[in-house]
Structure formats: C-alpha cells, structure tokens
N, C-alpha and C positions, 0 to 999 in steps of 0.2 A: 663596580660601583663607585659613583662620584659623590661628594659632599653636596649640600644644597648649592645650586647655581646662583650666580649674581651677586651684587655687592651686599654688604651689611646694611640692615635698615638703621634708620636713626633711633637713638635711645634717649631715654628721659635725661635732661640736663646737658644734652651734647652741645658743644660750642661749635657754632657756626664758623667755619674758617674763611671767612668772606675774602680776606687778602690773599690767602693761597688758592682759593677757588678761582678767583679772577685771572691769577698767573696760570694756573692749570688750563685755562680755556685756550691758552697757547698751543695745545696739543693738536687743535683742529687747523693750524697754521703750518706745521711741519710734518714730515713723515714719521719722525720717531720721537718719543719723549721718554725719560728714564727717571725713575724716582727710587733712590737708594738711601737706606738708612737702616739703623739697628732696629731690634725689637721694640715695640711699644711706642714707636715714634709717630703712630697714627696714620700710617700710609694708607691703609685700606679704608679708614674712616674719612679721610680728607678726599680721596679718589670717590668713594660712594657720594659724598656731598657735591663733588664737582659733577658726577653723572646725574644726579637728581637735579641740580639747576639747569643742567644742559636739556633734560627732557622736557623742562617747562618752555623752553624756546630753542628747539633743537636746530643744529646746522647739518645734522647727518644721522645716521644709524650707528649706535653705539652698543657693544656687547662685552660682557665681563667673563673670564674665565680665571677661576682661582686653581694655580697649579698645585698639584699634590703627589703624593706617592704614586707611582706607576707612570706619571708622564714623561719619565725618561724614554719609554716607548712612543716614538713619533706618531704612530698610527693612533694611539690612544689621545693624544694632546690634539692632534688634527681633528679627531672625531668630536672632541670637547669644543673645539673652535666652531664647528659646523653647528652644532647643537645651540651655541650661544647666539648665532645669526640665525637659528631657527631655519636652517635649510638641511636637506638630506646629504648625508656624507657620500659624495660620488665615489665610484669604484675606481680611483686613480691613486697615485702615490700621495703621501701626506702632504708634502708641499703643495701639489697641484690641489688637493682637497682644502687646504686652508685658504689658499689663494683665491679659489672659487667663492667660499665663503666670504672673503673680503670684497669680492667683486659683485656679491648677490644683488645689492642695492642700486648698482651703477645705473643711473649717473649720480644717485645721491652718495654723497661721501660716507665712509664707514670709519670707524675707530675701533680697535680691539685692545682691551686692557687686560694683559696678563698680569695677574697679581700673584704674589709669593713665588716668584722666579727662582729663588734660592732652593725652591724643592727640586728642581731639576738638576740631576748630577751633572758634573763637567764630562764632557766627552761622550754623552749619550747621544742616542738618534734624537731624543726630544730637544736637547740643546742645539744640535745640528739644524733641526727644522726651524727654530727660533732664529738662528743665523742666516738661514736661506731665505726666510720671510723678510728680514731686514734687507737682504740683496735684492729680492725680487718683488718688493712691496709695489702693488698696482698703483697707478695714478688715482688720487682721490682716496686712497686708502690711508689710515694713520695707525701707528702701533705704540702703545704704552707699556713699557716694562717696568715693574716695580717689585722690589724685593730687598733682602738684606744684602744681596750681591747681584751683580748682573751674570746673565749668561754670556759666554764667549761669543761676540757678535762683531761683525765689521763696521764699527762706528766712526773710524777715523775720517773717512770721506765726508760724512755728514757733518763732523765738527768742522772740517776744512771749509764746507760750502754753508756754513751756518744754518744747516736744515735740521738740528736737534736741539730740543730743550731738556736741560738736565736739572733736577731737584735732588738736594743733599738733606743730611740731618738738620743744618742750620735753617734750611728753608721750612722745613717741618715743625720746627720747635715752636711752642707758644710765645707770642710776643708779649709785651707787658699788658696790652688791652686785654688779651684772651686769657692771661693769668688772672686778671683782676675779675673778669667775668666768671671763669670757673671757680674761683674762691666765693664771689657773691652768691653763685647758685647753692653753695654748699653752707651759706652764712658763717663763712670764714674770713678772716683777715687776708689780704693779698699778701702780707709777710709771710704767712704760713708756707707759700709755695714759692717764695723767693729762694734763689740759690739752687734751684733744681736743674738750671740749664734748660728750662722750658720742655723738658721731656715729658710728652703728654701722658704716658702710662704712669710715670711716676707722680706727676700732679695729681692724677685721679686717684691713685693709692694713697697719696698723702691725705686728701681730702676725705677718703673714706676711713681713715684711722683717727683716734681722738688726737686733739691738738697736742704739740710738744713731742710726739713720738720721734726718736732718732731715726734718720733715713735708713740706717742699716736695720732697723728692726720694724720696718713699715709691714713688709709681708706678714711677718709673725703676728703684728698687731691685728691686721685685717683678718687673717685666718682665725685668730683666737676669738675673734667677735662672731664666727660662724657657729652654728650648732654641729654637732659630730655628723648628724645626717646631711647637712649642706656642705660640709667639708667632704664627705664622701661622694655625693652627688656631683659637687664641682669636679672632683678628680675623675669621675666616670665620664663627665662631659668633656674634660681635656683628653681624657684617652681616646674616647669613641670618635672625636672630631665634631660631632653634633648630635643631638637629641631633643626631645621635647621636655624642655626645661624651664618653663616660663617663669617659675616662682623664684628662679635666681636672678631674673633678668633686672630687676629694680632694686635687688638688695646686694648684688655683688658687683665691683668694678670690672672693666674689661670683659665683660660677657655681652654678645650682641645676637641680634636677630637677623638671619639672613634670608635670601630671596623667596624661598618656599614656606616660611615661618619657623624654621627650625633654629634652634639655638646653638651658637659655638662660642667656646671660651678661648680667650687670647692664648697664643702659644707660651707667653709668661708664665701662665699658671701651671703648666706641666712641670716647668723647672722649679718653681717655688713650692708646689704641693709635694713633689718627689724629695724636695730637701726638707721640708717641715714635717711632714707625717710619718708615722713610724714605718720602717722598711718592711715590716710584715703586711701592714695595711696596704702599702702601695704595691707590693709584690701581688697580693690577693686580688686588689681591684683591677691591676694590670692584666692578670691571667683571666679573670671573669670577662672584662671588657673585650679582650683579644677572642674569647671564646664567643661572644657575641658578634664581634666582626666576623669571625670565621663561619659562624652559622649562617650569617647574611651573605657570604661569599665574598667579603672584602679581605682577600688575603693580602692585597698590597698594603692596605694601612696596618693590618695586624703585623706585617712583615717589617713596616717602618717603624712601628713602635718596639718591637723586638730589638731592631739595630740601635734605636736610640737609647735604649735601657741596657744594651749589651746583654740581652736576654736569649741566650742560645737555644734553650728549651723552647721557647715561645717561637724562635725562627724556624726551628725544626718543624713545629706544627704548622705553621704558615706555609712553609715549602711544600708540605704534602698537599694542601688545600689548592695551592697555586697550581701545582703539576696536575692534579686531578680536575680542576675546572678549566684547563686551557688545552693541554695535550698538543695536538698538532697545531694549535695557534699560540703555543707557548712564547711568551715575551723574552727573548734571549737576552736584551738588555738588562732586565730585571735580574734574571738568573745571575748574571755575571756579577752585578753588583751586590746582591745578597751574599754570594759566595766570597766576594772579596772583603765582606764586612766582619767575617769570623776567621779565626786562624784554621789552617788546612788540618790541623790536628782534630778540629771538630767536625770535618766533613764526612767523617764515618757514621754520624747519626743516621738514622732510617731516612728521615724527611730531607736532610741535605743531601744524602747519597742520592735521593730520587732527584733532588734538584740538579745535582751534577750530571745526572744521566740525560735529563731533560734538555739541560744546556748543550750537551755535547750532541744529542740527537738533532736539535734545531739547526745545527751547522752541518751535520754529516749523518745521513741517514744510514749509511752502511758501516757505521763504527760498531764493531763487534764487541768493543769494551764496555758498550752500554749495557749488554747483557749481564755481565759479571756484576756491574754496579747495581743494576735492577735487583738481581738475584739476592745481593746481600741486604738491600733494603726490604725486600720481601721478607727474607729470613728473619730479620731482627724487628720488623715493625709492627704496628698493630693493624686491626682490620681496614682501617682507612688508608694506610700506607700501603698494605697488600693490594687493594683494589686499585689504587692508583698506579701501583708498580705493575700490575697485570695489564693495565690498559695501555701503559707506556711501552712494555715488553711486546704486546700484541702488534701495536703499530710499527715497531722497530722490525719485528720478525717478519712481518707481511711485506714491508719495504724490500727485505733481502729475498723474499720467497723462500723463507725457511719452514718447510713444512713440518719437520719433526719438532722444531721448537714451538710451533703452534699448537700442536697435539699436546705437548708438554703443558703448555699454558693452559689449555682447554681442561686438562684434568686437574691442574690446580685451581682453576677458577669453581669447579664442581666442589671442591673441598672448602671453599668459603662458606661461613655461616650466612644464612638469609640471602642467597644468590638470587632466589625467585621473587623476592620482596622488593628489592632495592633496585630502582630504575637504572643507576649506572651499572650494577652487576648484571641486570638482565641484557643491558646493551653489550656490556663486555662478553658475556657468554654467547650472545648471537653474533657479535663481531668476529669473535675467535673461531666458531662453528663455520661462520660463512667463509672466513679466510681460509680455513682448512678445506672446505668444499672447493673454493676457487682454485686453489693450489692442486687440487685432485683433478680439476677439469669438470666438476659438477657443477656448472653454472646455474642450472635450473634449481637445484637444491640450495645454492647459496641465495639466489633471488627469493625463494620461497621464505627462507629465514628472514631476510631483510624486510620483505613486504609484509611480513605477519607482525611486525613490531607496532606497537602502540604509537600513534603520533605524539602522545605525550611523553612517552619514553625518549622519542628521538629529539624532542625539544630540549630533553635534559642535557643531551649529550654537547660538549663543548666541540667548538670548530667544525661543526658539521661533518664529522668524519663519515658517520653512516650515510650521510646524503652522498658524499663524494664516492664512497664504496658502491652505493646503489647505482650511481651513473656509470661508474666503471663496468659493473656487472651487465647493466643493459647493453652498453656497447659491445662487450664480449659476446652477448646472446644475440647480437644483430637487430636489437631494439633501439636503434639509435634514435628514431623520432621521439620516444618517450624519454630517452635520456637527455635530449636537447630541451625539452620543455621543463623537466625537472631542474637541470643545471641552469638554464636561465631563471627560474624562479627563486632558487635557494643559493645560488653560488655567483651569480653576475655582479653582486654588490659586496663580495667578500672583501675584507681588508688586505687580504694577500693578493698580490698581482698575479702569481702563478694559479692560483684557484679561478680567478676571473676569466683566465683563458680557457677553462674546461668547456663552457658552452660553445665557443668557437669550434673546438675540436669534435664536440657531439654534433653540431649542424653539419660540418664537413661530412662525418660518417653518415648522417641522415639525408646527404644528397644536395646540401645547401652550401656550396664554397665561397659564398660571397665575401665572408670575413677574411678569407685568405688568398683571395685574388689580388694581383698587382696593384690594381685601382685602390684597394682598400688601405693600402699602407704608404706613408711616405718613406723616403730613402733613410731618413734618420731613425725610423722604428720598423725595421724589418720584421717580417712574421716569423722568420726562422730562428730568431734568437731567443733563448729561454729567459725566463725572469730571474732577476738576481736574488730574489727573496726565497728561492726555492732550494731543497736539499738535493743531494746526488741522485736518489731514486726518481725524483721528478725529473731531473735534468737528462738522466739516461732515456726514460720514456718519450720525453719530449723531442730530443734529438733524433731518436729512431723514427718517431712521427714525422717530424720535420723533413727528414731525408726522403721519405716516401712521398709526402706532399710536394717536395721540390721536383720530384720526378715526375709527377703530374701536371705540374706548371712548367715543365721544362726548363727550369731554372738551374743551370749549372752551377753558377757562382754560390747560390745559396745551398745545394745540395754539397757541395765540396766542403763548404764551411761547416755545415752540420755534421758531415761525416767526419771531417778532421777534429771536431769536438767531441763526437762520439768516440773516437779512437785515441784520445789522449789519456795520460795517466790521471786515475782517479775516477774515471766515468765508465771504462770498460773491463776487460778482463785480460789475461796474459796472452801473448802471442801464440802460445801453444793450443789455446782452446778456440781461436777464432782467426780465419784469415780471408780476405777478399780477393786474393790472386789466383786462387785455384785450389785443388785438393792436394794434401800433403800427407806423407806417410801412408796409413792405412785407409785414408779417406774418412776417418771419423772425425776430423777437426777442419775448421775452416781458417784461413789465414789472412790477417789484416795487412793491406798494402797492396803493391803490385804483384804481377807474377813472380812467383818463388816465395811470396807470403813473408815479408820481413816487417811483420806489423809491429805497432807500438803498443804498450800495455793497456788493457782494458780491465775495466770493472774492479777496481781495489774494493774491498769490503764486501765482496759477494755479488755485486751487480754484474749481469751478464753470465753467471755462472749456472743458472738453472734453465730449464727447458722453456719457460716463457720468454726469458730474456733472449735465449739462443734464436728463437723463433722471430722476434722483433729484429734482431741483428742480421739473420739471415735475409729476411725481406728487405730491409735497408739496403744490404749488400746487393741484392738482386736488382733493386731499382737503380742504384747507380750504375750496374753493369749494363742495364738496358738503355740508360740514357746516354751511355757512352757507346752504344752500337753493338754490344756483345751479349746478345741473347743466350748463346751457348754457355757462356761464363754463368749467366744468371741461373740456366737450367740446372747446371752442376751444382751450384751452391745450395739450390733447394732440394736436389737430390741427395747431397751430403747430409742436410739436416734431416731429411726423412729417413735416411739410413741409420742415423745416430739416435732419431727420436721417432720411432714409427709411429704413425697415425692411429694405431690402436690404442695408443696412450691418448686419453682424451685431452690431457694438458696439451700435448703437441698439437692436436687437432684444433683445440679451441684457439689457441694464441697464433696458429699459423693462419686461420682464417679472419684474424683481424684485418688483414688486407687480403681478401679472399681472391681477387681477380688474380694476383701473382700466382698463388698456388693452383688456382684452377686450371690456368693456362699452361704452366710450366711443368706441373708434376701430374702425371697419370694417377697415381694413387690418390692424391688429394681430390682430383676431379671425380674419381669413382666414389671416394667417401663421402663427398658433399653432394653428389647427385642422389645418394640413397638416404642421407640424413635430412631430418627437418631443419629448416633454417629460420632465423628471424626475418622480418621484412627487408630491413636494410640489406641484410646478406643475400636475400633472394633477387632485390635489384641489381646487386653486383654481379652476381652468378649469371643472370640474363644477358648482361653486357659481355661478360666473359665468353658466354656460349656464342653470342653473336660474332666475336671475333674469330673464335675456332671455326664455325660455320663459314665464315668468309675466306679464311684460308682454305677451307676444303671445297670452296666453289659452290656452297650450298645456302648463300645469303638470302636469295630471294624466297627460299621455303622457310624462312625462320620468321615468326611473328616478331614485330618490333614495338608492340603495344607497350605504352608506358615508359620506353626507354627515352631519355632525355639527354641533351649535351651535357647538363650538369652531372647526370650519373655517369656518363662515360668519363668524364673528367675525373671524378673521385674514384672511379673504379680501376682505371689503367694508368700506366705511365704515358706520357705524351707521345712517344714514338708509336706505341700500340693505338693510341686514341686516333692520330691521323691515318694509320694504316687502315683502320676500321672505315673511316671516312672515304678513304681511296677505294677500297673495295666496294663500298656501297655506290660510289659514283661510277665506277666502272660497270657495276650491274645495272645501271640506269634508275637507281633509287634516289628519290629527291632528299632523303635522309643524308646522304653523304655530303652534299653542298651545304645543307643546314648545319650538319655538325661542324664542318670545316670553317664555315662563316662564323659559327659562335666562337670557335677556338680562335680565330684570328681577331675577332672583335675584343676578346678578353684576354688574349696572351700576344697580341701582336705578332712581331716577326718570328718569335719562337716556333709558332705553329708551321710557319713555312720552311724554317730551318729543319724541323723535324721531318716535313713532308718530302723535302727536295731529294734526299738520298732514295727515295722509292720511285722517282719519276722515270728512272732507266728500265725499270721492269714492271711497272704497273701504269697502264693507260689512265686509270682513274686519278692516279696522282698527277699526271700531267695535265688532265682536264681541270682538277681543281687548281693547280698553281696558275692555269690560264684564266680561269673564271673567277678567282678570288685574290686579286692582287693584294700584297702586303698593304699598300695605300690605295683605297678605291680609286678608280679612274677618274671619278668625279665626286665631289663632295657637296651635297645639297642641303641647305639649311632654309627651313620654314620659321620664320620668326614672326610671332603674333603678340609679344609684349611690348607693344608700341605699335606704330603703323605696320601693317602687313608687309613683310619683305620676303622674297624668295632669291636665295644666292645660290649659284652654282660655281664652284671653285672660286668663290669670293666675288664673282660678278653679279650684278642684280638682274633679275628676270621680270620684266614688265608683265603685270596680268591687267589688262585694259578692261576686260569684262568684268561687271560688278559681280554677276553670278558667280564666276570662277572664283572671285576672292572670297565670296561668302561660302561656297562650297569647300574651299581649301580651310577656311577659319573653322567651319563646323567640324571637319575632320581632325584638325589639330587639337580641337576639344575633346572629341568622342573617341578618336583612333579608329573606330569602326561604327557604322550606323546602318539600319535598316533602310533599304531603297525607298520604301513607301514612305517612312517617316522623313526622309531626306526631301522627297518630292513635296511633302506638306509643307515644309519649313520654307523652301525655296520658291515654289509655285502654289501657294495655298488656293488661288482662284481659278486654276486651270483643272480641267478634268484629267483622269489617271493617264490616258494615252497621250495627250499633249504634254503633260509634266514628264512622261517617260521619255518622249522624244527630245524635250529641253535637257533632260539629264544625260542621254546619251551625248549629246553635243557638247554640254558643258564638261563631261568627264573626258571627252577627246581632246579638248583644248587644255585642260589640267594635265592629262598626260604627256601631251606635247612639252609642256613647261617642266615637269618633274622628271620626265623619264618613265618607260613603261614597267621598270622594276619597283617603282616605288608606290604604285597604285594597283590594288587587287580589286576585281570586281566579279561577282556571279550574279545569279538571278535574284537573290535576296539581299546581299550586303555588299557594301563599298567600305574598302580598308585603305588606310595609309600605312605604309610598311616602313617601321622604324628600323635603322641598321646603322653601321658605321658610315654608310654612305648617304644616310637621310637622317638629319637630327630635326626634332621640333623643340623649339625653346620652352614651350609650355610643359611639354613632358621632362625635359632636363630640369626644369624648374621643380616639378612635383619629385623627380628622383634626388635632387639636392635637399629639398626640405625634408624628405623621407630620411635621408642619411643623416641630416642635422638631428632630428628627432631620436633616430637610433643611437647616435653618438651621445647624445645627452643622457639616453636611459641607461646605456653601458658606462657611464661616467667618463666621458672622453670629451672634454669641452673644447680641446684644441681642434679635433676633427670637426666638431659641430660648427666652430667659427670658420673654418675652411670650407664646408658645405654652405653656410649661409651667404659668404663671400661670394661663392660660384652662383648662388640663386639670384642674389642682388645684381650680380654682375650682368645678368639677363635682361634687366628692366631698362627699356628705352623710352618709355611714354606710357600713355593710356593704352590698356591692354584690349585686345579683341575688339578692335574698331570696326571690323566687318562682320561681326557676329550677330545673326538675327535668330530669333525664334526660341532662344535658350535663355529665359529670363534669369537674372540673378547672377549667371556664371561669370560675367565680366566684372561685376562688383565684388564677387568672391575673390576673384584673382588678384584684383587691386588691393584687397584688405590682406591678402596672403603676402603680397610684395612689401606693403607697408609694415606689417609685422615683422618680416625678416630684415627690413632695412633698420628698424629701431632696435631690434634684438642684437643685430650686428653692431649697430652704432654704439649701444651700452657696452658692448664687449670691447670695441675700439677705443672707447673713453677709458674704460678701466685698464687697458694695456698702455694708455699714455698718449694715443694719437687723437688729440682733441680735434685737429683739422679734418680728419676723416669722419670723426664722429658729427662734427657739426654740419658736414656735407649730408650725411645720410640723414640727419634730424630735418634738414631742409627738404630733401626728397620726399621724406613721409609727411612733412607738413603741407607740401604742395598737394599731395593727394587727400590728406585728411587735415584741413587747416585748424580743426577744433580740438585735435588730439592733444591731451594735456601730457601725455607720454612723449610725444615729440617736442613740446614746449620744454619740458624739463631737461631732454637731452641737449636741445640747443642752447639753453641757459648754462648749463653745466659746462659744456664745450667752450662756449665763449667766455666763461669765467676762468677756465684753465688757460685759454690762449692769451689772455692779459692783454688785450686791445681795448681800452677804456672806451673808445668811441663806438666799436662794434658792439660791445656789450651793453652800452647805454641805449642802442637802437633796439637791440633784442628785447631788453627789459620793457622798453615802451611799447613795442609790438605785442609782447605777451599781456601786459596790462591792459591794453586796448582790447584784445580778443577776450580776455576774462571778464572785463567790463561788458563787452557786448552780449555775453552769455546770460549775464545777470545773475550768476550763482557763484557761491563761494568756490575758491579752487580747492582742489584735493589736498589732504595734508601733506603729501609728498612734494606736490608743487610749490606749496608755502615754503617749505625747507629750502629748495633749490633757489626759488625767487629771493628768499633772504640771504643765502650764499652769494647770490649774484649781486645783490643791493650792497652788502657789506664789502665785497670785492671792489665794487665801483666806488664806494666812499674811501677806501684806503688809498685809492689810486687818484 
C-alpha cells in the first residue's frame, strides 16, 4: 500500500517561490536535475509549485513519485513509476518497466520527479534501479531526484558534460523578499524571521508561535497552543503517513494536502512530537497507529516506524504481517534491511524468526534450516505467526518434495482455531492437502481440492501461489490447454520473471511451441537459461525441462549447457544417486557424467532426491542420450528408473509421463500402463505421436490413422532424431505427411533437421528421398511483394508479369491466401458467362504457375491456393506475422521484441500497397493504415531510444501516406527539435502550421505541447 500519489497541494498562505520555480524550469533542458537539502527546506513544496506552473503551459508529460518504505525493492519502485505515468506495468525487469513508462508519451518529452529519495536504502535494488535509470535515460526523458541525500548514481559524466542542474539548501532558502512576504501574511514584522537562515520550515514555525519566542522553544510553543486532541491527532497523522485530517490543515504549520485529498504531516513533526509528548502517549499512539497500518496490510510502513523508533516489539509484529502477505513474492531486500536494523540477539522473536526464514527461503528453496527456524516461530508465536509459519513451511516442504513434512504440517493446520472461517487458513489447509495428494501421485484429488476453492479465497492469497500450483497440477494431469489459458491470464504479468515464463511452458506442453522456437529468441536472450530471480527449486525444474526441449529442437549447445547447469553443485544430488553414463553397481542408481559415471554433485538441499525429481532427471538424461545418437543408453536409463521406482507407484507414473513420449517409446511397462490408463487431452496427443513412431518402426504406419497429428505435436512429443525418423518412415511409405512434417521441421529448425536425418539415409529410403526433396536452402526462393508496386522475385531476380489479369490474380491470392473459384471469376471477369470466365481462369492460372513454379500454386475444382513456405514468401503475410508478433510482445511485456517486429514490418513497405487489387473494397486502405500505424509506433520508439534521424524518416513516410495525421506531425517536430538543425526545424514548424491552418481546427493538446517545444528550441538557437 502506497501513500497518496502526486505532489502536495497548495495551502493557505503558501509563498509562491517564483524565482526558484523559474530556475527549476531548467529540468526540461537537461537529462538529470537534483534537489538536495535537509528536512524542512521546502523541497516538495517548491517542486509542487514548479509542477503546477508547468501544467499551465506544458512542455511535456510530468509524473511524481514520493519514495517511501518498501521502495528498496526495485519491482515496487518501478511499479510506482508506471502508475505515476498511468501506464500498465509491463511484465519485464524493473529497469525496462521504468524506461517504458518514461518512453510512454514519445515523442512528447517526459519528466519523472522522484521525491524523498533518502527513503531508499543504500545498496538496495531500488537504489540500483535509480542508478540504472540515470545511465539509460531515454532521449526526451528527464529525471529529477530530490531528497535529504541522493542515491548513489553515476552523475560525474553529466557534470562533465554540463547535462545536470543541481539545487542545494542555499537555493531553497527564502530570500529577503520571500521572508517579508511570509511575515506579511502572518501580520508580523520581517524582523521576526530574520536570522533564521531562510529555513522555510523554521520560518513557518516561528510565524505560528507568539512573537518573541526563542528559536529553541519554537516547537514547544506551537505544540502547547494545540489542544490535547489536536496533539494526538497530529501524532497519529505523523505516524500513519496520511489520513483524513482536514481540520488540522489551516491551524497547524507543516501539514499539507496531497494528490487524492488526504493530509500528510511533515517528517519534522514526528521528531518534534516524539520529543515533546509524554513517552507513554507516544508509545501508545505508535502501537495503535502501527496496528491500523497492519490491519490495512501496510507492513512496510509499520516496519519503518518500528525501525525509526527502535521498537523491536512492533518490528516483530510487522515482520509477521509482511511474511504472511507476501510468501512466495517475499521482498528479500526488505527482509535483509529489517534484520540488519536490530541486534542478532533479537532475531529469536517469533516474527523475526519468521522473517529470517522467509529471507533465507527467498534465496534458497532447499535450505532445510528454514524448517527449524519456522518451527521455533510456530512454537513461540501467536495465531497469526502460526498461520504465516505454516504457510511458509508448506511452500518450503513442497519445494523439497517432503511428503512427511507436509503431512505433519497438515495435522498442525487442523489444530489451529478457526481454520474453516479464515480465508488464509482455508487456503493453507487446501494447499497442504493438495501438496500431499500431489506428492502421493493423486493429481485428480489435488485438482479437485484446488478447483473447489472460492475465487474470493484465492484472491486473498499472496503471490498467486495457488494459481501457480493449479497450473502445475493441470500440466501433470495432461490438461495443458487449460493450464496455458490460466497461466496467461494470471501469471503473464507477474513481477517475477521466472513466473512470467510459466505461460510459455504451458503452451509448449499444449502443443504450441512458438515461444521456444529459435526464431522467437535473440542470441543474447536464449530460451534455455533460467531467470535470475528464481530459487533453486525453480532452477532444477526449469533446467530439466530445458534439456528435454533442447532435444526436441536439436539444439546441442543449449542441451549441454542446461545439462551442465543441472549437474553442478547446488542444483542436483550426489553422484551416488544419479548418473548418466550407464548403470552402476546394482543398477538402482544412475550416474552423472560419461561412461563410468564420474558425475558431479546434484541436488544439495533435497532437490533430485525424491521420485518426481528422479523422473525428471531420468527423462532429461534420456533426451541427451538420444540427441547424442545412443538410444540404447536412453532405454537403459529409463529401465533403471522404472526398476527403482515401479510405475505401480502413482508418483513415478505421474512424473514420468510429464514427457510421455520418452517413456512410451522406451519402456514397455510404461507403454502398457499408459495404454490402459485414462489420460488428459495433451497426453493423449503425445501418445498418438509415440504410437505412430512405434507403428512406423514395425512397418505398420499406413494402417494407423494420423487424424489430428500436426508437426507441432510431433516436435513437442519427440526428440528431433525421432521426429525426423517418423518423417522418413512416412515418406518411405508414400504418405504426404512425411514430407510435410520434414518441411515444417526444416522451416523452423533449419539445418538441424537435416543433421538429424542424415545418419538415417544409409538405411532408410524415405530419409534419402526427403534429403533430396527438401534441401536445407530451397533450390529457389520466390518472393511475392505487394506492399508497393507488384514484384515477383525468384532468387532475387525479377519476373515480369505482363498480363494485367495475372497481376490481379496474384494480388488477390496474396490478400486472401485461398479463394473460391467462383468468387475469383466474379472478381476478375464480372461481365463474362461462367464457362468463358472458367476458360480465362485456367489460362491465367497457367501463366501464373509458370511464373511462380508448380509447387506454389494449388488448385482443385473449388479453390485456388497460394502455398506459403520457406521457398515462397508473401510480404503481406509477413507483415501480418510481424504485426501479430509485435502485439504479442507488447501483451507479454517485451517492448524490445515488439520494436524488432515493428522494424521488420515497416521494412517491407516500398510504396502504395496492393496497386493491382480489384474488387476487395477497403483492403488497400486498411493495409496502408496498418503500415502508417506501424511506422509511427516504431518512430516514437526510435525517438525515445535517441535515434532522431530514424524517427524523422519514419514520420515523413507516415505523413506521405496520411498528410493530416497530427501524430506524424508531432513525431517529425520532436525529431527535428532533437536534431538541432534550426533551418530544418523552421521548415517543419512552418509546414505544420500551414497544415493545421488549412484544417481550420485547433490542434490536439499533445500537438500544442510538441509545437511549443519546437518553437522554444528554435528561439534559443
């Protein structure tokens, strides 16, 4: 919970700091401005006045964030920045989220005021975020840092380049005119406020006290003039941070109204009242205020009050609420700071023990010492501590797969009073029972528990733990389609990067591999690397999953990297428990490493020691062996797993079928079990693919139905060597599916598909046939380009289409992809009878087939189709793909990927689109509008990235298509302002003025802002 947003409002008798406001306007001329002064020097008041003055005649969009306790967590601070600019927080790293907020108004300039920066502790992730903002501040963005001290930020280069303005106490002190004005408002002589150094707070305090009161007694005099009720109300206000206390506003100095109308007292009141009021009263108010804060869930502010007061009892209470309200999203930076604020001898208190356990768990999920700490907190704590302790203990035990511990915790939860009446306890009990069922292999029972929970209860639980557990259970049950929908809805915008990856995993298991295909990732952000913000339980699962996915993609480098990370100390288990080189000893263990099993340590802290982890490791090891060409070794590994963990154990069966294709093909016992058992839809699809491979190996492929089997399903079901083997068997049996599957694999995986198929060419005719028919690089590459004058290029050479009807036919097919023959004849020959139109169509199709090649055009009695492939691309279809990817990237919070997709889309634009299109009204205009929108969006991003030249070029392209688009005018004005060419800027300003005058309407507010920026820049030059 944050305090009211925005700057403080003006108060009665406030001195307008005109001189200072004029100087602060320079914040729009430099990247960074700093305002540093002690308490009471009117920093917030002066900045609020400057912001109000700017709003009357804006140069850009300005936002205000008051830093507060808890903003040491970079995620929380970045979210506040996004809210201040009124943009949704994207699901990206905190720095990227804050930068996107600053870019959100591009090409309009933005300014972020971070007030009270001293609230952010040194060395915290929040401080690092501010430093990174200074380093990476976008073009046209400005940052103002204000506080009693500055965060550590790289300002030296800005000083050297004179790109920073700095204001200090001397700049904020009242001058003689302001002192006289303040005295006049209070009907006092200017002499009464002389000798105060212009300190604004002291001036206001002096004028609130009777004349002649000595400076050292000002606070006492002002406080003595308040009634006991007002003193206590003021103390509450100072402790709570904000409240509805309007009656104090006009009677008490250093009290202000903020953005949403709530009242805040200056920080100086906390120190003064704590010193002047009786200690017992202060302690009572502090305890009551903290209780109110904790009741409304503001543990962060309550904890800060406790630390400032040295109140360990209060910090202990706040720690319990903090842990209970965050759990799996616990802010580790805050936990470290709170624990450091009190002596270690105090860490034995129940709430602080809980805080210690949560802080340790946040960095290492397998830390068994967490159990002992939590148990001590549970034993010594009250009901709230016990509930939080059980919740944290449940998460930790499930992360380790500790079934006995979960059973013990469930029994303890039953003994808690009121368990059925309190939402958190109901969730806790359901979570513990669900985790026990999952560890027993009873996935349906676990799902029934989770799906029976009230939505209102689920909304209470922090960190969406139950939602994540629900997605996990659905994947185990083979209901990946449902899991993908829920994960996208609830987890795609999580502040945690590793949680945001869950929708990608769910979509892969549902048969949609797009997120993890090579084309979806840049080399500097490979898909197989786990996120840095995750604990070791997540890393273990992720790396095992990534190893299997890499085998499907045929990516040896990614597989070996994931496997090496999986088998290093801290992620796996001891070498006696697992090996990848072959069976050792009695065959009850697997060995990590090469033949002979000289593996490195795996699973410190319990990871890798239980059946579910052993299943993941065995499957990952089998995937690695298959990609390395040793299927017998893979078979032996799964056999060893099944020997040690019989599939009569539901846990072994459930977790081995997570990647069902491996067990089904390699293990007869698994095959028998899964043929007899009911499976979820996703598992059924994988089983059908595995059955096809076995049927192909037995020479029975033609007798097995292939209904519903897609290349995507084959990819996610099988490692690449098996996928290409299936394609080769199908091609050898004369089934079109073989070539279609292999073509798809080549299109999406490139040369890896050929590398996997080539070893089979010596013994499989189908493999040789596919290698000849589907080259790594198509024998010719044909491009149909309609986003400008129609072009057909074959291997880069233009093909002339002299006949107008051929050009029109091709353009229609480029738009529709496929079209009914009758509809096509109506479009091309509306005045001919059907038989004549049909003859013309046959002739026209012949000419088009000669130009494109027979493989690219498919015709039957009803339809005509243009077949896209790696060998035939259509720029309009590529445009739609790029725009869809840009939209998807923005939705998932990946602005960099959105920019790349937009650049690819705009790069296809050569001129007026679809010039040969007939009969499809409005299509060409719609495509032009899409191109213009993409160009402007990309231009605004390029401008925010500092590339004013590219932004200007894109603006001109958009204006050539839509001359009256004010958005394009704004971008061109802003870009030319940044380029600092006064002649070019003057021409653009005149042109924009002329266009606006011709429209006869007032420009949009945003256009007025950018036009004013341009005119000011021109005047300065």
